[in-house]
C-alpha positions as CSV (number, residue, x, y, z in Angstrom):
1,X,0.2,0.0,0.3
2,X,1.4,3.7,-0.6
3,X,0.9,5.3,2.5
4,X,-2.9,6.2,1.6
5,X,-5.2,4.6,2.9
6,X,-8.8,3.7,3.0
7,X,-10.9,4.8,6.3
8,X,-10.3,2.4,9.4
9,X,-14.2,1.8,8.4
10,X,-13.3,-0.2,5.9
11,X,-11.5,-3.2,8.2
12,X,-14.1,-4.7,9.3
13,X,-15.6,-4.3,5.2
14,X,-12.2,-5.7,3.8
15,X,-11.4,-8.0,6.5
16,X,-15.0,-9.4,6.2
17,X,-14.6,-10.1,1.9
18,X,-11.4,-11.9,2.7
19,X,-13.2,-14.2,4.9
20,X,-10.9,-13.5,7.8
21,X,-11.5,-13.5,11.4
22,X,-10.6,-10.5,14.4
23,X,-8.6,-13.8,15.9
24,X,-6.9,-14.0,12.5
25,X,-5.8,-10.8,11.6
26,X,-4.9,-10.5,15.2
27,X,-2.9,-13.5,15.2
28,X,-1.1,-11.8,11.4
29,X,-1.0,-8.8,12.6
30,X,0.4,-8.8,15.8
31,X,-2.5,-6.2,17.0
32,X,-4.6,-7.8,19.6
33,X,-8.5,-9.9,18.7
34,X,-9.8,-7.0,21.5
35,X,-8.3,-4.1,20.0
36,X,-9.2,-5.0,16.4
37,X,-12.2,-5.8,18.2
38,X,-12.5,-2.0,18.9
39,X,-11.2,-0.3,16.1
40,X,-14.0,-2.3,14.0
41,X,-17.0,-1.0,16.7
42,X,-15.6,2.8,16.2
43,X,-15.0,2.0,20.0
44,X,-11.3,3.3,19.8
45,X,-9.2,5.3,17.8
46,X,-6.4,3.4,16.2
47,X,-2.7,5.2,15.8
48,X,-1.5,5.3,12.7
49,X,1.2,2.3,13.6
50,X,-2.1,0.6,14.1
51,X,-3.8,1.6,11.7
52,X,-0.5,0.9,9.0
53,X,-0.2,-2.7,10.8
54,X,-3.7,-3.4,9.7
55,X,-4.0,-2.6,6.2
56,X,-0.8,-3.7,5.1
57,X,-1.7,-7.5,6.9
58,X,-5.1,-7.4,5.3
59,X,-2.8,-5.9,2.2
60,X,-1.1,-9.1,2.2
61,X,-3.6,-11.7,2.7
62,X,-5.6,-10.6,-0.3
63,X,-2.3,-10.6,-2.4
64,X,-1.8,-14.2,-0.9
65,X,-5.8,-15.6,-1.2
66,X,-6.2,-18.2,-4.2
67,X,-8.9,-16.6,-4.8
68,X,-10.1,-13.9,-7.1
69,X,-12.6,-12.2,-5.0
70,X,-16.3,-12.1,-6.3
71,X,-19.1,-10.1,-6.9
72,X,-21.0,-11.0,-3.5
73,X,-17.5,-10.3,-1.5
74,X,-17.9,-6.2,-2.9
75,X,-21.2,-5.5,-4.0
76,X,-23.3,-3.3,-1.3
77,X,-26.4,-5.5,-0.1
78,X,-28.3,-2.4,0.4
79,X,-29.1,-1.8,-3.4
80,X,-31.9,1.2,-3.0
81,X,-34.1,1.7,-6.2
82,X,-37.0,3.7,-8.3
83,X,-39.7,1.6,-10.0
84,X,-40.4,3.0,-13.6
85,X,-43.8,4.6,-13.2
86,X,-42.2,6.6,-10.7
87,X,-41.9,10.8,-11.1
88,X,-38.1,12.1,-12.0
89,X,-38.6,13.9,-9.2
90,X,-39.3,11.5,-6.8
91,X,-35.8,9.6,-8.1
92,X,-34.1,13.5,-7.6
93,X,-35.9,13.2,-4.3
94,X,-34.6,9.6,-3.5
95,X,-30.7,10.4,-5.1
96,X,-30.2,13.8,-2.6
97,X,-31.9,11.4,0.7
98,X,-30.0,8.3,0.1
99,X,-26.8,10.8,-1.2
100,X,-26.9,8.2,-4.6
101,X,-25.9,9.2,-8.0
102,X,-28.0,6.8,-9.8
103,X,-30.5,4.3,-9.1
104,X,-31.4,1.4,-11.3
105,X,-35.1,1.7,-12.6
106,X,-37.1,-1.7,-12.0
107,X,-40.7,-2.3,-13.4
108,X,-42.0,-4.6,-10.4
109,X,-38.8,-7.2,-9.3
110,X,-37.2,-6.4,-12.8
111,X,-34.2,-3.8,-14.2
112,X,-35.4,-2.2,-17.0
113,X,-32.8,0.8,-17.2
114,X,-31.2,3.1,-15.0
115,X,-31.4,7.1,-14.6
116,X,-28.7,9.5,-12.8
117,X,-27.9,13.1,-11.5
118,X,-25.8,12.9,-14.5
119,X,-29.0,12.1,-16.8
120,X,-31.2,14.1,-15.1
121,X,-28.6,17.4,-15.6
122,X,-28.5,16.7,-19.8
123,X,-31.7,16.9,-19.8
124,X,-31.8,20.0,-18.3
125,X,-29.1,21.4,-20.7
126,X,-31.0,20.1,-23.6
127,X,-34.2,22.3,-22.4
128,X,-36.2,21.0,-20.3
129,X,-37.6,22.8,-17.8
130,X,-37.2,21.4,-13.9
131,X,-41.3,21.5,-13.4
132,X,-41.6,20.0,-16.5
133,X,-39.0,17.0,-15.8
134,X,-39.5,16.8,-12.7
135,X,-43.3,15.6,-13.5
136,X,-42.2,13.3,-16.3
137,X,-42.6,10.2,-15.8
138,X,-38.9,8.3,-15.4
139,X,-39.9,5.5,-18.2
140,X,-39.8,8.2,-20.7
141,X,-36.0,9.5,-19.9
142,X,-34.4,6.6,-18.1
143,X,-30.9,5.5,-20.1
144,X,-30.3,1.9,-20.1
145,X,-30.1,-1.4,-17.4
146,X,-27.0,-1.8,-15.6
147,X,-25.5,-5.5,-16.5
148,X,-26.3,-7.5,-14.4
149,X,-24.1,-10.2,-12.7
150,X,-24.0,-13.7,-10.6
151,X,-22.9,-13.1,-7.0
152,X,-20.3,-15.8,-7.9
153,X,-18.3,-13.2,-10.4
154,X,-14.7,-12.8,-10.4
155,X,-13.9,-9.4,-10.1
156,X,-11.6,-9.3,-12.9
157,X,-15.0,-9.4,-14.5
158,X,-16.7,-6.9,-13.1
159,X,-14.2,-4.7,-13.7
160,X,-14.0,-5.0,-17.7
161,X,-17.9,-4.2,-17.5
162,X,-17.5,-1.2,-15.4
163,X,-15.5,0.8,-18.1
164,X,-18.5,1.1,-20.0
165,X,-21.4,1.5,-17.5
166,X,-21.8,3.2,-14.3
167,X,-22.9,0.5,-11.9
168,X,-23.4,-3.6,-12.4
169,X,-26.2,-5.5,-10.3
170,X,-25.7,-8.7,-8.5
171,X,-28.0,-11.1,-8.6
172,X,-28.2,-14.5,-6.3
173,X,-31.0,-17.5,-8.4
174,X,-32.4,-14.3,-10.1
175,X,-32.9,-12.1,-7.6
176,X,-31.6,-8.8,-7.0
177,X,-29.1,-8.8,-4.1
178,X,-26.3,-6.4,-4.3
179,X,-25.0,-3.2,-6.6
180,X,-21.3,-2.6,-6.9
181,X,-21.0,0.7,-8.3
182,X,-16.8,2.2,-9.0
183,X,-17.1,3.4,-5.5
184,X,-16.7,0.1,-4.6
185,X,-14.2,-1.4,-7.0
186,X,-12.1,2.2,-5.9
187,X,-12.3,0.7,-1.9
188,X,-10.2,-2.0,-2.8
189,X,-7.1,0.0,-4.3
């Protein structure tokens, strides 16, 4: 790692994605399991040296891991969606409330499109008024749907898909169970 680390809150997420217990991380890093538990729960601020030790240990564990990370390891399991019959203002409100800049658009449980802040701004730039656009049904202005991949898809395959799409939806047995965005990919670096 190059001296810049993800936020300390990512220690638990990375550890779990590698399927490593706190005890295993403690043994490999030399940091006590109780200290790791306190850091992960936010009850303790770790020293810079401890954070460096934990991230370097997780990084070497990731590099020595035999299997590639899968989509299930990286996907956020809280997928915020909107229905194709909703209005654009509802999508805008939902994006503001959740902090997401893009949303999958569903018809029932089936992905049929996507909507993003960028797409909404582009429609405004092309001459739509805010009032007109806000009352427009999403299905009339949505972009293409994000690709849907199996939860077992190796991350090496996911990253190539991400070059042409802002996100991918992750499914398990035909049901959408997660989403991967470029922000999720960047957390792995």
